[in-house]
N, C-alpha and C positions, 0 to 999 in steps of 0.2 A: 316653363323655362326653356324646354327644348324648342317650342314654337318661336320663342323670342330669339334664340340662337339662329334658327332657320331664317327668320326675317332679317336679322343682322347680316348673315352671310349673303343673302340675296342683294341687300343694299351694297355690301362691299364689292360684290362682283360687278354691279352696275357702275359704281364709282371708279373702280380700278380697271375695268375693261376686259378682264379675263379671269378664268377660274384659278389659274396658277398664281396670279398676283394677289387675289383674295386669299388664297391658301397661305401664301407667305405672310400676309398681314395678320392672319389669325393664328399662325403657327400650327397649322394642321396639314394633312396630305390633300392634294387636289381631289383624290377620290372621295374624301369626306365631304368636300364642298359640292361635288357632283351629286352625291347621295342626298344631301340636304335640299338641293334644288329639285331633284326628282321627287322627293317627298312633298315639297311645297306645291309643285305643279299637280301632283296626284291629288292632294287635299283640295286644291281650288278647282280642279277639273279644267284648267286652261293652260295653254302654252305661254310661258312668260318670256323665254329667251330662245333665240336661234343660236346654237352653239357649234363652233368649229374648234379645231386644235389651237388656233391662233387668237380668236376673238369671239365675243358674244354680241348679239344684236337684240335689242328689246323688240318684242311684238307690241302692237298697239295696246293690248291688255296689260302687257308687262310694263309699258311706260306709265300708264295710269296707276298701276299698283305700286310701282317704284316711288312715284311722287308721294302717294299716301304713306308708304312705309317710312320714307325719309322724314316726312312731317311728324309722324308718331314717335320715331326715335329721337328727333330733335326735342320734341316736347318732353319726353322722358328725361333726356339729358338736362334740359332746362330745370326740370323739377328737382333732379338730384343735385345740380349745382346750387340752386336756390337754398336748399336745406343745408348743404355742406358749407356754403360760404357765409352763413349768418355769423356776424361778428368779425368777419375777415375783411380787412380794408383793401380796397382795390388800389393797385399800384403798378408801376412799370411804364414802358414806352409803347405807344400805339401809333402804327403807321396806317393811314387810310388814304384812299384816293377816290376822286369823283370827277365827272365831267366839269370842265371849267366854269361855264356859266351857271349851271345848276348848283355846283359846289359853292360858288360865291354866295348865291342867293339863299340856299336852304341848308347846306351841310356845315359851312363855316360857323354860323351862329350856334349851331348845336354842338360843334366841337368845343367852342369856348365855354358853353354851358357845362359840358362834360368835365372840363378841367376844374370848374368852380365846384362842382358836386364832388369831385374826387381829386383833392389837392395833391395826392401822391402820384398822379398819372400825368405824363407829358404826351402831347399829341403832335404828330407831324402830318399835316394834310397836304397831299399832292393833288393839285388841280390840273388835269390834262384831258384832252379829248382823244388821246390815243388809247388803245386797248393794252392795259398793263398786265404783265404776267405776274400774278400775285406771289406765287411760290418762288420763282427765279429772282424776283426783285425785292423779296422780303416784306411784302405788304400784309397786314393783318386782315383787311377787308376792303371792299370797293363798292361804290354805287354804280350800277349799270342799267342801261335801258334795253328792253327787248328780251326775247327768250335766250337762254344761255345754252350754248352747245357743249360746254365743258361740264361733264357729269361729275367731275371730281370736286366741283365747288358746291357748297351748301348755299341755298338762297332763301331769303325772306322777302316776300312781296311788300313793298311800302306804299304803292299807289299806282296811278296811271298818268300818262301824259299824252296829249295829242298835239299835232302840228297843223298849222294853217299857212296858206300862201298869202302873203301880204305885200302891199306896196303903198307908197305915199300918194295922196290925192293928186299932187303935181305930176308924178310920173304917169298915172293913169290918164290924166288930162292930155298928156303929150303923146302917149303910145297906145292908148286904148286899153280896154279891160279884157283880159283873156276869158273866153267863154267855154273852152274845152281844154283839158290838159295838153293836147297836141299843140295848142296855140303858144305854149311856153317855148317851143323851139324857135319862135320868131321874136321872143322878148329878151330883154337884158336881165338874165337871171344871176343872182348873187350866190355863188356856190362855196361850200365848205371844202377846203383842201387847197392844193396848188393849181388845180385846173388843168394839169398836164399829166402827171404820173399817177394820179389817183384822186380819191376824195369823192365828193358828193356830185357825181356826174349825172345823177338822176334823182328825182323826188318820187316817193311812193304816194300814189293817189288811187282812189277807188274808181276804176273804169268798168262800167257794166257790173258794178257790185263786187268786183274783184280787185284787191290791192295789186297795183301794177307799177313797175318802175318806169316813170316817164322821163325820157332824155331831156336835158335842159342845156342851154348854152349861154354864154355871156363873156364879157371882157374882164369882169372882176371876180376874183376868188381869194379867199383868205382862210387860214387855219384857225382863226379866232371868231367864234360866233358873235361876240360882242361887236366886232367890226362890221360884220354883215348886217347886224341890227342897225347900226349907226348909218351905214350906207343906204339902207332902205328908208330910214327917216329923212335922209338928204335927197331922196328921189332918184337915186342912182340906178334903181332896178327893182326887180321882184325877188322876194326872199321867202324861204320855207323855214319858218321858225316855230318853236314851241309856244303854245298859247300862254303858258305862265310867264314867258318872257315879254310878250307883246300885248298882253291883255290891257294894261293901262293905256298904251298908245291907241289901241282900238277904241277904247271907251272915250278917249279925248279927241278922236278923229285925226290924230297924227298919222295913223296908218289905217288902211281899209283892207279887209280880207276879200279874196276872190276865190273862185272855184270851190265854194263852200259845199256844193252838192257832190263834189268829188273827194271830200275829205276822207282820208284813210282811217280805219279804226284806231282807237287809242292803244298805246303800247304800255306794257307793264314796267314799273321801276322796281329794281331789286337791290337789296344789300346782299353781297356774296362774300364768302370767305372759304379758305381751304378746309376740306374735311379733315378733322383731327379727332383722335380718341378723347383727348382732354383739351378743350378750348380754353385758352387763358381767360381768367376772370375779367380782365380789363376789356377784352374783345366782346365777351358776352354782355357785359354791362353797357358798352357802347351800342351794340346792336339793339339791346332792350330800349335804350334811350331813343334811337331812331324809330323803332316800331311805335313807341308811345307818342312821339312828336308827330309822326306822319299820320297817325290815326285821328288827330284832331280835325274836326270839320273845317276850321279856318284854313289849315294848311292844304287839305284836300281840295278846297275851293280854289286856292291859289294855283294849284297844279292844273286844274281842268278849266280855269277861267272864271272871271267874275260874271255875275248875272248881267251887270251893266255892259260888259264887253260883248256879250252875245248879241245885243241889240245892234251893235255896229258891224257885225259880220255879214249883214245882208240876210239872205235866206238861211234858215237853220240848217246846220250840217246833218246829213244822213248818218244815222248810227249804224 
């Protein structure tokens, strides 16, 4: 039990960013938190945290250990909730958010299934490509792409997504096929955002084996990925889209992928939610539904692209 308390304290310090914040959360003196961390580091024989009076910073060993500890504590909480909630009906209002295009294709159908499985739950699904502040805006959970900088959020990995650079055959016939990422500076690139004050000014491609932000330019930009997809189909320019979005177009020949040898590694897809001592049953049930659904081979195949679509991308992308 003492070791469990020590691990819990370590995770609280990581999630809250300081010893004093963790101490307030646990209702103990900061000196007690410090002693527990000292004991944990002595037991493991490694330095987990670099500590100052104002903040703590994880060492590489500490970061790896923190992720394992968070996973173990989540699994324990899941087991406790599963036992305690038997016979308890899920109810209440759930607020979830997801990126617009991904949410329409994958999350919205699951949200509808969730309300059918749990008639006493209502769901409000907010589809937006902006980064939502879950706590300040009152959301229960979110779907996010890429690694998460906010350590106060608990995350579950759902799968992976990768992007490809695509264009319509008619566009390539008129403007030529880019052979290197630098060639994109001379092409009509369809960018996400307003094209002036921010947004997708560059696309991440693997140059000399290293993910690199390649600057792009073009006359057309939009904050809706579906519009960029449609413009690409119309031959208006080159787009950088998720493979799950354009796989059918690649298979049918409506779009062709380029720069396949420079494709960046896939990025992880996560379900994230604020760290709480007692997670509402409706949130845990929804997260469980997402985990089960995204574990299906058919859905994982849809995320990473159909086998038929791979044949239309030219040379196979480097992993």
